[in-house]
Structures are given as C-alpha cells and as structure tokens.
C-alpha positions as CSV (number, residue, x, y, z in Angstrom):
1,A,6.5,9.6,3.2
2,G,8.6,12.1,1.5
3,E,8.9,14.6,4.3
4,D,11.8,15.0,6.6
5,E,11.5,13.5,10.1
6,E,11.9,16.5,12.4
7,E,12.2,14.6,15.6
8,D,15.4,13.3,17.1
9,E,15.3,9.8,18.6
10,E,17.1,9.1,21.8
11,D,19.5,6.3,22.2
12,E,20.9,4.8,25.4
13,G,24.5,6.0,25.9
14,E,27.0,4.6,28.4
15,E,25.8,4.1,31.9
16,G,22.1,4.4,30.9
17,S,22.2,8.1,29.9
18,A,20.1,9.2,27.0
19,V,22.0,10.5,23.9
20,A,20.2,12.5,21.2
21,V,20.5,10.9,17.8
22,D,19.9,12.9,14.6
23,A,17.2,10.9,12.8
24,R,16.2,13.2,10.0
25,Y,15.8,11.6,6.6
26,A,14.6,12.9,3.2
27,L,13.2,11.1,0.2
28,H,16.0,10.4,-2.2
29,S,14.5,8.2,-4.9
30,V,11.4,6.2,-5.8
31,V,11.2,3.1,-8.0
32,C,7.7,2.7,-9.7
33,H,6.2,-0.1,-11.6
34,Q,4.2,0.8,-14.7
35,G,2.0,-2.1,-15.9
36,Q,-1.1,-4.2,-15.4
37,S,0.4,-7.0,-13.3
38,A,3.5,-8.1,-11.4
39,S,4.4,-10.4,-14.3
40,S,4.4,-7.7,-16.9
41,G,5.3,-4.0,-17.1
42,H,8.2,-1.7,-16.8
43,Y,10.1,0.0,-13.9
44,V,11.2,3.6,-13.8
45,S,13.2,5.5,-11.1
46,D,12.8,9.1,-10.0
47,I,16.0,10.3,-8.3
48,W,16.8,13.6,-6.5
49,N,19.9,15.1,-8.1
50,A,21.2,17.3,-5.3
51,Q,24.0,18.8,-7.5
52,Q,21.4,20.0,-10.1
53,G,18.7,20.7,-7.4
54,Q,16.0,18.8,-9.3
55,W,14.2,15.4,-9.6
56,L,15.2,13.3,-12.6
57,R,13.3,10.4,-14.2
58,Y,15.4,7.4,-15.3
59,D,13.5,5.3,-17.9
60,D,15.9,2.8,-19.5
61,S,18.5,4.9,-21.3
62,V,16.4,8.1,-21.2
63,V,17.0,10.6,-18.4
64,S,14.7,13.6,-18.1
65,A,14.0,16.3,-15.6
66,L,10.6,16.0,-14.0
67,G,10.1,19.8,-13.9
68,E,6.4,20.6,-14.2
69,A,5.4,16.9,-14.0
70,L,6.7,16.7,-10.4
71,Q,3.3,16.9,-8.8
72,E,1.9,14.2,-11.1
73,R,4.9,12.0,-10.2
74,K,4.3,12.5,-6.5
75,N,0.7,11.2,-7.0
76,D,2.2,8.2,-8.8
77,W,4.6,7.6,-5.9
78,Q,1.7,7.6,-3.4
79,R,-0.3,5.1,-5.6
80,G,2.4,2.9,-6.8
81,G,5.8,3.6,-5.3
82,Y,7.4,0.2,-5.3
83,L,10.6,1.1,-3.5
84,L,11.3,4.3,-1.5
85,V,14.9,5.2,-0.8
86,L,15.6,7.6,2.1
87,A,18.9,9.4,2.7
88,H,20.1,11.0,6.0
89,T,19.8,14.7,5.7
90,S,23.5,15.1,6.4
91,C,24.1,13.6,2.9
92,Y,22.7,16.9,1.6
93,Q,25.0,19.2,3.5
94,P,27.2,21.4,1.2
95,S,30.3,19.8,2.6
96,A,29.0,16.4,1.4
97,L,27.9,17.7,-1.9
98,Q,30.9,20.0,-2.7
99,G,28.7,23.0,-3.2
100,G,25.5,21.2,-4.3
101,A,21.8,22.0,-3.7
102,A,19.8,21.7,-0.5
103,N,17.5,18.8,0.6
104,P,14.9,17.6,-1.9
105,P,11.7,19.5,-1.6
106,S,8.8,17.8,0.2
C-alpha cells in the first residue's frame, strides 16, 4: 500500500488517441485507531515530513519522530491503518518543496 505505483495509466485524448498519464503516488500519511472498539480509543497520525525527510507521529499535542520505531509503525499500518493518504509524486519534487527531501521511503 505504501509503495509508489510505477505504471502510467493511459487516458483517451482527443480523437481517440491514447495519452500517457503520470499515475505515481506515494504514501503521505496514515491515521490509526488505538483502542478496543470503534466506540472507544484514540486516533494518531503518522505523516511524512518531506522538508525534514522523516516520518512524524502526531498524538494530540505531542509530535515525535518515528526514527527507529518506523518498522513497528509500518506493521501497525498494515493491521490497523484507518485512513491512508496518498500524494502524487510530483508533490515531492524539489521545485514543489523548495529544496526539501525526496519521496517517502517505501
């Protein structure tokens, strides 16, 4: 789910000609629910910060770098990712970031 889509889709252009469409996306953020049921628990968000080149965890007013915990978080995402946000890879180009980091790691 978090890997870039490498294939370009084709779209119909004018007069029925095929036009290549850049359809590469990267995982930008994940919202996870922590709790025993849908009626109780807590939500946290893990968001790729391209300018810092790292994943950050947003837990209420506490923001922390995932660092060494990234692999454990990826396992959480696979088991309980509630909402996955993808961003087009052009959003991570240096011109869009004003000198920021590359795409989030897979």
